[in-house]
Backbone as numpy.savetxt, mean C-alpha at the origin, in Angstrom:
# Nx Ny Nz CAx CAy CAz Cx Cy Cz
-21.33 8.10 -16.15 -20.10 7.77 -15.78 -19.43 8.87 -14.95
-19.37 10.03 -15.30 -19.01 11.25 -14.62 -19.67 11.19 -13.30
-20.86 10.96 -13.02 -21.36 11.26 -11.59 -21.03 10.23 -10.78
-20.67 9.00 -11.27 -20.16 7.73 -10.48 -18.73 8.16 -9.74
-17.91 8.67 -10.91 -16.80 9.23 -10.33 -16.44 10.32 -9.39
-17.55 11.28 -9.82 -17.70 12.44 -8.61 -18.10 11.77 -7.35
-19.03 11.03 -7.18 -19.66 10.33 -6.21 -18.36 9.79 -5.46
-17.67 8.92 -6.26 -16.59 8.03 -5.57 -15.61 8.96 -4.93
-15.13 10.29 -5.74 -14.29 10.81 -5.13 -14.79 11.91 -3.91
-16.00 12.38 -3.81 -16.36 12.69 -2.67 -16.45 11.94 -1.57
-17.00 10.61 -1.69 -16.86 9.56 -0.91 -15.48 9.24 -0.18
-14.45 9.56 -0.98 -12.94 8.94 -0.75 -12.52 10.40 0.16
-12.78 11.56 -0.36 -12.61 12.88 0.55 -13.09 12.72 1.90
-14.28 12.45 1.84 -15.17 12.25 3.23 -14.27 11.38 3.87
-13.98 10.14 3.51 -13.42 9.09 4.28 -11.98 9.75 4.66
-11.17 10.36 4.07 -10.05 10.84 4.40 -9.88 11.97 5.38
-10.98 12.89 5.32 -11.22 13.94 6.23 -11.55 13.36 7.57
-12.50 12.30 7.72 -13.12 11.85 8.73 -12.11 10.79 9.50
-10.97 10.49 8.74 -10.10 9.36 9.49 -9.13 9.80 10.55
-8.87 8.92 11.33 -7.89 9.24 12.21 -6.21 8.97 11.46
-5.22 9.39 12.13 -4.01 9.03 11.57 -3.78 7.46 11.28
-4.36 6.77 12.24 -4.10 5.46 12.07 -5.03 4.78 11.03
-6.17 5.37 10.89 -7.22 5.12 9.74 -6.49 5.46 8.51
-5.69 6.63 8.44 -5.07 7.05 7.09 -4.17 6.01 6.58
-3.13 5.48 7.49 -2.16 4.45 7.27 -3.04 3.30 6.47
-4.01 2.96 7.51 -4.78 1.45 7.04 -5.12 1.91 5.37
-5.64 3.18 5.17 -6.34 3.26 3.76 -5.14 3.28 2.70
-3.82 3.83 3.13 -2.87 3.62 2.13 -2.43 2.33 2.14
-2.33 1.51 2.93 -2.03 0.17 2.78 -3.00 -0.63 1.94
-4.17 -0.24 2.16 -5.29 -0.95 1.46 -5.11 -0.76 -0.11
-4.90 0.47 -0.27 -4.85 0.96 -1.63 -3.53 0.44 -2.22
-2.39 0.33 -1.47 -1.29 -0.34 -2.03 -1.56 -1.83 -2.39
-2.21 -2.53 -1.56 -2.49 -3.73 -1.72 -3.59 -3.89 -3.19
-4.19 -3.18 -3.15 -5.14 -3.02 -4.22 -4.39 -2.80 -5.63
-3.54 -1.90 -5.60 -2.58 -1.76 -6.70 -1.86 -2.78 -7.26
-1.29 -3.68 -6.08 -0.32 -4.76 -6.45 -1.25 -5.83 -7.03
-2.46 -6.26 -6.33 -3.50 -7.01 -6.89 -3.83 -6.79 -8.57
-4.14 -5.41 -8.85 -4.33 -4.96 -10.16 -3.27 -5.26 -10.99
-2.01 -5.09 -10.61 -0.68 -5.45 -11.42 -0.70 -6.66 -11.75
-0.79 -7.53 -10.82 -0.66 -9.10 -11.15 -1.76 -9.38 -12.14
-3.03 -8.95 -12.15 -4.21 -9.20 -13.15 -3.45 -8.62 -14.58
-2.92 -7.41 -14.51 -2.42 -6.94 -15.93 -1.52 -7.68 -16.37
-0.60 -8.07 -15.31 0.59 -8.83 -15.68 0.05 -10.26 -16.56
-0.82 -10.72 -16.15 -1.22 -12.12 -16.40 -1.75 -11.74 -17.65
-2.71 -10.87 -17.81 -3.32 -10.62 -19.23 -2.39 -9.99 -20.35
-1.21 -9.64 -19.89 -0.19 -8.90 -20.81 -0.53 -7.49 -21.11
-1.13 -6.91 -20.34 -1.40 -5.34 -20.39 -0.25 -4.71 -19.54
0.89 -4.56 -20.16 2.09 -4.33 -19.41 2.08 -2.56 -19.12
1.51 -1.87 -19.79 1.54 -0.60 -19.58 0.49 -0.08 -18.29
-0.59 -0.88 -18.26 -1.37 -0.70 -17.11 -0.64 -1.33 -15.83
-0.04 -2.48 -16.10 0.81 -3.20 -15.01 1.90 -1.95 -14.39
2.62 -1.47 -15.30 3.56 -0.49 -14.95 2.83 0.75 -14.09
1.60 1.17 -14.54 0.96 2.53 -13.93 0.68 1.81 -12.37
-0.07 0.47 -12.19 -0.29 -0.04 -11.15 0.85 -0.27 -9.91
2.01 -0.70 -10.35 3.27 -0.86 -9.90 3.77 0.64 -9.38
3.67 1.46 -10.30 4.33 2.83 -9.93 3.53 3.39 -8.81
2.34 3.27 -8.85 1.24 3.67 -8.12 1.45 3.25 -6.76
1.71 2.03 -6.61 2.04 1.34 -5.28 3.24 1.61 -4.72
4.01 1.76 -5.47 5.51 2.25 -5.12 5.55 3.66 -4.62
4.63 4.61 -5.06 4.39 5.95 -4.78 3.80 5.81 -3.14
2.76 5.10 -3.15 1.90 5.20 -1.72 3.07 4.53 -0.86
3.64 3.60 -0.99 4.80 3.15 -0.01 5.80 4.04 0.17
6.51 4.68 -0.74 7.61 5.78 -0.56 6.78 7.07 0.07
5.86 7.62 -0.67 5.38 9.14 -0.28 4.50 9.06 0.75
3.76 7.99 1.06 2.73 7.68 2.23 3.32 7.05 3.34
3.43 5.83 3.31 3.84 4.95 4.17 5.23 5.13 4.79
6.35 5.30 3.80 7.51 5.59 4.34 7.77 7.15 5.02
7.07 7.98 4.22 7.15 9.12 4.62 6.35 9.71 5.92
5.62 8.52 6.51 5.01 8.80 7.61 5.84 8.33 8.95
6.74 7.54 8.79 7.34 7.13 9.60 8.22 8.10 10.48
7.91 8.03 11.97 8.83 8.97 12.64 9.82 8.20 13.49
11.15 8.15 12.65 12.23 7.50 13.14 12.69 7.44 14.55
12.47 8.93 15.16 13.03 9.17 16.64 11.93 8.44 17.33
10.65 8.94 17.28 9.55 8.09 18.16 9.20 6.68 18.00
9.50 6.49 16.31 9.14 5.05 16.52 10.24 4.00 16.72
11.47 4.25 16.81 12.41 3.49 17.39 12.57 2.35 16.38
12.95 1.20 16.98 13.36 0.04 16.40 12.11 -0.49 15.45
10.65 -0.39 15.73 9.57 -0.52 14.79 9.69 0.10 13.58
9.90 1.61 13.75 10.08 2.29 12.59 11.21 1.80 11.67
12.27 1.67 12.20 13.56 1.20 11.31 13.31 -0.05 10.76
12.30 -1.08 11.31 11.92 -2.34 10.60 10.94 -2.17 9.63
10.19 -1.33 9.85 9.26 -0.75 9.00 9.67 -0.21 7.55
10.78 0.56 7.93 11.46 1.34 6.87 12.28 0.34 5.82
12.53 -0.81 6.50 13.44 -2.01 5.89 12.48 -2.64 5.03
11.12 -2.96 5.67 10.19 -3.53 4.79 9.59 -2.82 3.74
9.52 -1.44 3.99 9.15 -0.78 2.62 9.98 -0.73 1.46
11.44 -0.60 2.06 12.43 -0.65 1.07 12.40 -1.80 0.16
12.02 -3.05 0.92 11.96 -4.44 0.32 11.13 -4.39 -0.52
9.80 -3.95 -0.14 8.84 -4.00 -1.18 8.98 -3.16 -2.27
9.64 -1.92 -2.30 9.84 -0.94 -3.34 10.94 -1.71 -4.58
11.83 -2.43 -3.82 12.67 -3.08 -4.66 12.12 -4.14 -5.61
11.37 -5.02 -4.68 10.87 -6.21 -5.40 9.51 -5.84 -6.29
9.01 -4.83 -6.08 7.97 -4.23 -7.00 8.57 -3.71 -8.29
9.83 -3.33 -8.23 10.59 -2.56 -9.40 11.06 -3.81 -10.27
11.63 -4.95 -9.46 12.01 -6.33 -10.00 10.90 -6.85 -10.48
9.91 -6.98 -10.07 8.68 -7.73 -10.71 8.35 -6.94 -11.80
8.06 -5.78 -11.95 7.75 -5.05 -13.16 8.89 -5.43 -14.17
9.96 -5.20 -13.84 10.75 -5.56 -14.95 10.98 -6.78 -15.53
10.82 -7.85 -14.72 10.86 -9.16 -15.19 9.77 -9.76 -15.56
8.42 -9.11 -15.21 7.20 -9.49 -15.46 6.98 -10.81 -14.49
7.31 -10.74 -13.40 7.56 -11.74 -12.31 6.27 -11.95 -11.35
5.22 -12.71 -11.58 4.12 -12.65 -10.55 4.54 -13.12 -9.36
5.54 -14.11 -9.24 5.73 -14.66 -7.87 6.32 -13.56 -7.05
7.28 -12.35 -7.52 7.37 -11.31 -6.65 6.35 -10.38 -6.30
5.22 -10.33 -7.23 4.08 -9.65 -6.80 3.65 -10.49 -5.58
3.36 -11.63 -5.70 2.92 -12.31 -4.69 3.56 -12.41 -3.33
5.03 -12.49 -3.44 5.46 -11.85 -2.15 5.16 -10.32 -1.51
5.21 -9.56 -2.43 4.93 -8.13 -2.03 3.56 -8.19 -1.40
2.64 -8.86 -1.82 1.26 -8.75 -1.44 1.36 -9.38 0.05
2.12 -10.60 0.07 2.04 -11.48 1.39 2.52 -10.34 2.47
3.61 -9.74 2.42 4.55 -8.90 3.20 3.37 -7.64 3.42
2.92 -6.87 2.42 1.78 -5.82 2.52 0.84 -6.31 3.38
0.43 -7.49 3.41 -0.85 -8.00 4.02 -0.61 -8.33 5.82
0.69 -8.64 5.78 1.21 -8.95 7.10 1.34 -7.64 7.76
2.09 -6.67 7.37 2.19 -5.47 7.67 0.84 -4.69 8.16
-0.02 -4.87 7.19 -1.46 -4.41 7.39 -2.31 -5.14 8.67
-2.07 -6.07 8.57 -2.58 -7.23 9.72 -2.20 -6.43 11.34
-0.82 -6.48 11.18 -0.25 -5.83 12.37 -0.77 -4.51 12.74
-0.76 -3.64 11.99 -1.23 -2.35 12.06 -2.61 -2.31 12.58
-3.40 -3.11 12.02 -4.92 -3.23 12.31 -5.00 -3.90 13.60
-4.10 -4.93 14.09 -4.02 -5.28 15.70 -3.81 -4.32 16.50
-2.84 -3.46 16.39 -2.50 -2.38 17.16 -3.56 -1.59 17.42
-4.31 -1.23 16.50 -5.50 -0.34 16.54 -6.83 -0.98 17.43
-6.79 -2.33 17.15 -7.78 -3.05 17.94 -7.12 -3.35 19.54
-6.05 -3.35 19.70 -5.41 -3.47 21.00 -5.60 -1.82 21.83
-5.39 -1.02 21.06 -5.51 0.41 21.77 -7.09 0.72 21.84
-7.95 0.01 21.15 -9.57 0.28 21.07 -9.86 -0.49 22.57
-9.30 -1.86 22.61 -9.85 -2.56 23.78 -9.22 -1.97 25.24
-7.94 -1.12 24.98 -7.42 -0.66 26.35 -8.36 0.29 26.99
């Protein structure tokens, strides 16, 4: 088991080191989505401690990774709107956890997936240009 964890860690470290800034944000979004999905599974199976850990990690990714990466000066209105969406996600994740409400987790997943789709679309447009 240790070998598999070590391999996964090296693989992740390599991916992070070789990723563009745009790619790093995509990786953060993917991890947030993964944690929210896992939280929903844990909630459904009444594993509330695990649910709490997953939601906590998703919030940490959103606040310390995605929100912290916003450049409010250069990003203008887009950065301001993303900041509002990240705050919306954080608030609803806290509420979902407190109320054990899978519908709120679903809303968070939908919003996060929409943000990610837009982000990936920007990368594709820049690649085509």
